[in-house]
C-alpha positions in Angstrom: 0.0 0.0 0.0 2.8 2.4 0.8 4.4 2.1 -2.6 1.0 2.4 -4.3 0.4 5.6 -2.4 3.8 7.1 -3.4 2.8 6.5 -7.1 -0.7 8.0 -6.5 -2.3 4.7 -7.5 -5.9 5.7 -6.7 -5.6 8.7 -9.0 -5.1 6.5 -12.1 -8.8 5.7 -12.6 -12.0 7.2 -13.9 -15.7 6.2 -13.8 -17.7 7.3 -16.9 -15.3 10.1 -17.6 -14.7 11.5 -14.1 -11.6 10.8 -11.9 -12.8 8.7 -9.0 -9.7 8.5 -6.7 -10.5 5.0 -5.4 -8.9 1.6 -5.5 -10.6 -0.7 -8.1 -11.1 -3.3 -5.3 -13.2 -0.9 -3.2 -15.1 0.1 -6.3 -16.1 -3.5 -6.9 -17.0 -3.9 -3.2 -19.2 -0.8 -3.3 -20.9 -2.2 -6.5 -21.7 -5.4 -4.6 -23.1 -3.5 -1.6 -25.2 -1.2 -3.7 -26.7 -4.1 -5.5 -27.4 -6.0 -2.3 -28.8 -3.0 -0.3 -30.6 -1.3 -3.2 -30.5 2.1 -1.6 -32.7 5.0 -2.7 -30.3 7.5 -1.2 -26.5 7.5 -1.0 -24.9 10.3 1.0 -21.3 11.0 0.3 -18.9 13.4 2.0 -16.0 14.5 -0.2 -16.7 15.2 -3.9 -13.3 16.1 -5.4 -13.6 15.6 -9.2 -17.0 13.9 -8.8 -16.1 10.4 -9.9 -17.6 8.8 -6.9 -20.9 10.7 -7.3 -21.1 9.5 -11.0 -20.2 6.0 -9.9 -23.1 5.9 -7.3 -25.5 7.6 -9.7 -24.7 5.1 -12.5 -25.4 2.2 -10.1 -28.6 3.7 -8.9 -29.7 4.1 -12.5 -28.9 0.4 -13.2 -31.0 -0.6 -10.2 -33.9 1.3 -11.7 -33.4 -0.2 -15.1 -33.1 -3.8 -13.7 -36.3 -3.3 -11.6 -38.1 -2.0 -14.7 -37.0 -5.0 -16.7 -38.0 -7.5 -14.0 -41.5 -5.9 -13.7 -42.0 -5.7 -17.4 -42.3 -1.9 -17.3 -40.7 0.8 -19.3 -37.8 2.5 -17.6 -38.7 6.1 -16.8 -35.8 8.1 -15.2 -38.2 10.9 -14.1 -40.2 8.4 -12.0 -37.2 7.4 -9.8 -36.6 9.0 -6.4 -33.1 7.4 -6.1 -30.4 10.0 -5.8 -26.9 10.8 -4.5 -26.1 13.7 -2.2 -22.5 14.9 -2.2 -21.0 17.3 0.3 -17.7 19.1 0.1 -16.3 22.1 1.8 -15.1 23.4 -1.6 -16.5 22.4 -5.0 -14.1 23.9 -7.5 -15.8 25.6 -10.4 -14.3 23.3 -13.1 -15.4 20.2 -11.2 -18.9 21.5 -10.6 -19.2 22.4 -14.3 -18.0 18.9 -15.4 -20.4 17.2 -12.9 -23.3 19.3 -13.9 -22.6 18.6 -17.6 -22.7 14.8 -17.0 -25.7 12.9 -18.3 -26.2 11.4 -14.8 -26.3 14.8 -13.0 -30.1 14.8 -12.6 -29.6 12.1 -9.9 -27.0 14.2 -8.0 -27.5 16.9 -5.4 -24.4 18.8 -4.3 -24.0 20.8 -1.1 -21.0 23.1 -0.6 -19.9 23.4 3.0 -18.3 21.6 5.8 -19.9 18.1 6.3 -20.0 18.7 10.0 -21.6 22.2 9.9 -24.9 21.9 11.7 -26.7 23.7 8.8 -25.3 21.3 6.3 -26.2 18.3 8.4 -29.7 19.6 8.8 -30.0 19.9 5.0 -29.0 16.3 4.5 -31.3 15.1 7.2 -34.2 16.9 5.5 -33.4 15.2 2.3 -33.1 11.8 4.0 -36.7 12.1 5.4 -38.0 11.2 2.0 -36.0 7.9 1.7 -36.2 4.5 3.1 -32.9 2.7 2.3 -29.9 4.9 2.9 -26.2 4.3 2.5 -23.4 6.7 3.7 -19.9 7.0 2.4 -17.4 9.2 4.4 -14.4 10.4 2.4 -13.5 14.0 3.2 -11.3 15.4 6.0 -9.5 12.3 7.4 -8.7 13.5 10.9 -10.0 11.6 13.9 -12.2 14.4 15.2 -13.7 15.2 11.8 -14.6 11.7 10.9 -16.0 11.0 14.4 -18.2 14.0 14.0 -19.3 12.8 10.6 -20.2 9.4 12.0 -22.2 10.9 14.8 -24.1 13.1 12.2 -24.7 10.7 9.3 -24.5 7.1 10.6 -27.9 7.4 12.3 -29.4 8.0 8.9 -28.2 4.5 7.6 -31.0 2.1 7.3 -30.8 -1.3 9.0 -29.0 -3.8 6.8 -27.2 -1.0 4.9 -23.7 0.4 5.4 -21.7 3.4 6.5 -18.4 3.1 4.6 -15.5 5.0 6.1 -12.7 5.4 3.5 -9.0 5.7 4.1 -8.9 3.9 7.5 -5.7 2.4 6.1 -3.9 5.5 7.2 -3.6 3.9 10.7 -1.5 1.1 9.2 0.8 3.2 7.1 4.2 4.9 7.9 3.9 8.2 9.7 5.9 10.0 7.0 3.4 9.1 4.3 1.3 12.2 4.9 3.7 15.1 5.6 1.4 17.7 4.1 -1.8 16.4 5.7 -3.3 16.9 9.2 -3.9 13.1 9.7 -1.5 10.3 10.6 -1.4 7.0 12.5 -3.2 7.6 15.7 -5.3 10.4 14.2 -7.4 9.1 11.2 -10.6 7.5 10.1 -9.8 4.1 11.7 -9.3 5.6 15.1 -12.6 7.4 14.7 -14.4 4.2 13.7 -13.0 2.4 16.8 -14.1 5.3 19.1 -17.6 5.4 17.4 -18.2 1.7 17.9 -17.6 1.9 21.6 -21.0 3.6 22.0 -22.9 2.4 18.9 -23.6 -1.3 19.1 -26.1 -0.9 16.3 -23.1 -1.0 13.9 -20.5 -3.7 13.4 -17.4 -4.0 11.2 -18.2 -6.3 8.3 -14.7 -7.9 8.1 -15.8 -10.3 5.4 -15.4 -7.5 2.9 -11.8 -6.6 3.7 -10.9 -10.3 4.0 -12.3 -10.8 0.5 -10.6 -7.8 -1.1 -7.2 -8.3 0.5 -6.3 -4.8 -0.8 -8.5 -2.0 0.4 -8.2 1.6 1.7 -11.0 0.9 4.2 -9.9 -1.9 6.6 -12.4 -1.8 9.5 -14.3 0.8 7.5 -17.2 -1.2 6.1 -19.7 -0.7 8.9 -23.0 -2.6 8.7 -26.0 -1.4 10.6 -27.5 -4.4 12.3 -30.1 -2.8 14.6 
């Protein structure tokens, strides 16, 4: 993983034309989870170039298409309530323009602001009220305090049987000098936040079967399943 990070491995990939900044293994895992859960809302913190938003929107579209085929109906994109909400403290103009120009943009709602700002959290909670099956993906500021605050804010929105996926927990297992220009490091990262969160939230558990299957993942201990 260390060598892959030095070579910016997750920056090598796109999804339907947008850089996604993820490991392919985790993309496959997310596809499996989305197919299994069949969410009608995916909440993502961290937008960057928008690849993950497009990824989620494309899979929600496929869910609708497959359901239409199975029921013998004609697929009507305007009839679907499935959507993706993306939150980022800064959505750069060129990224916003590219996302808004994408054919899948009608499924996407973007919010610019800190993911832990109470006003932003309230916006997301209002959107979530109209949805039954909700999945959450946390991939913004990777410090312990920030991720823990995100977990407290958004994990309660996850429906039973669905997942809150916390990315970049692997920081805990990497050399301390891997992130010289970042405020996170071993001891202060998403994995330490997950461990702290789980102490008081027995309704979630780490689904270790995912990381055991993937072998290579940026989210060890980060696939949290809501069980109650």
